[in-house]
N, C-alpha and C positions, 0 to 999 in steps of 0.2 A: 813033701808039702812044704812050701815056704813059710816063713814066720808070719808074713802078712796074711797068707791064706788061712793059716791056723787061727790067727786073731779074728779074722772076719768070719770064719766058720763058727767059732765059739760065740762071738757076739751075735751073729745071726741066729744061732740056735737059741740063745737066751731071749732074743727079741721076738722070735716067732714061735717058740716052743718046739720047733722042728726045723730041719734044714734038708733041702734036696741037694743032690750033687750039682744040678744045674744052677740053683740059686747061689750056692757056695762058689761055683766057678764064675758065674756072672759077677758076683760081688768082688772077687779077687781080680778079675779082668778090668772092671770099671775102676777099681781103686788104683791098680797099677797104671792104667792109661791116664787117669786123672793126674797122678803124681808125675808121670813122664812129661805130660803137656805143661803142667805147672812149673816144672824145672826149666823146660825150654822157654816158656814165657818169661820167667825171671831173667834169664840171660838176654832175651830179646828186649825186654823193657829197659834194662840197664843200658843197652846200646842205643836205644831210640830216645831216651830222655832228652838229650840235647840235640841229636842229629835230625830227628823228625818228630816234632811235638804233635803234629796232627795224627800220626800213626800211634804214638804213645797214648794219646787220649782214647782212641778207639780200642786199643788193646787193654788199657787199664779198666775201661768199662766192661769189656768182655770178661776180664779176669774177675772183677767183682761179682758179676752174675754167676760165673763158674764156682767161685768160692761159696756163695750163698747156696747154690744148688747142691754142692757136695758137702756142705757142712755136716749134715746128719750122718753121712757115710764116714767122714773123718771122726765124728763123735763116737760112732760104734767102735772104731779101732782104738780110740783113746780110752773109752770105757773098759774095754777088755784089758788094755795095757795096765790101767789103774785098778783092775779087779773090781769094777763097779758094774752094776746092772745097767744095760742100755735102756733107753726110754722109748724106742719106736713101738708103735701099736701094731704088732702082728706082722704076718707075711706081706700083707698089702702095703704096709708102711715101707718095708725094705724094698719092695719092687718099685714103688713110686720114687724112692730116693735114688735107686740105681738108674731108673729111666731119666730122671731129671739131671743127675750128675753126668751120665753118659751123653745126653743131648748137649748140655752146656759145654762139656769138654770138647765134643766134636766141633761145636761152633768156634771155639777158641783155636782149635787145631786148623780149621779151614781158614780162619783169619790170618794165622801165622803163615800158612802156605801162600795165601794171596799176597801178603806183604813181602814175602821173600822173593816173589816174582818181579816186584817193582825195582 
């Protein structure tokens, strides 16, 4: 089990009172995917800042939406790291956070793929 998976498992357990294997696996996958796309986005934004400002603006907006959607998931990982209790309200809260983060991450990933074709 990776360090991230352990952190998310523990944070999710505290937030929901219990954790299923699927919820833990989903949280780890979404967290990993989000961080991978965020890293790719950072490199792309750096390249586009001067070269293609119209694409930069689109990606910057998508990045902001993704960061907002994934904020609670990242807060869970930080809370665990800092040995604080997370503040999500039960299993439904984490499921909503995972869904929103996954969806916004997929949108950024699709935009990155679209812009790399141009």
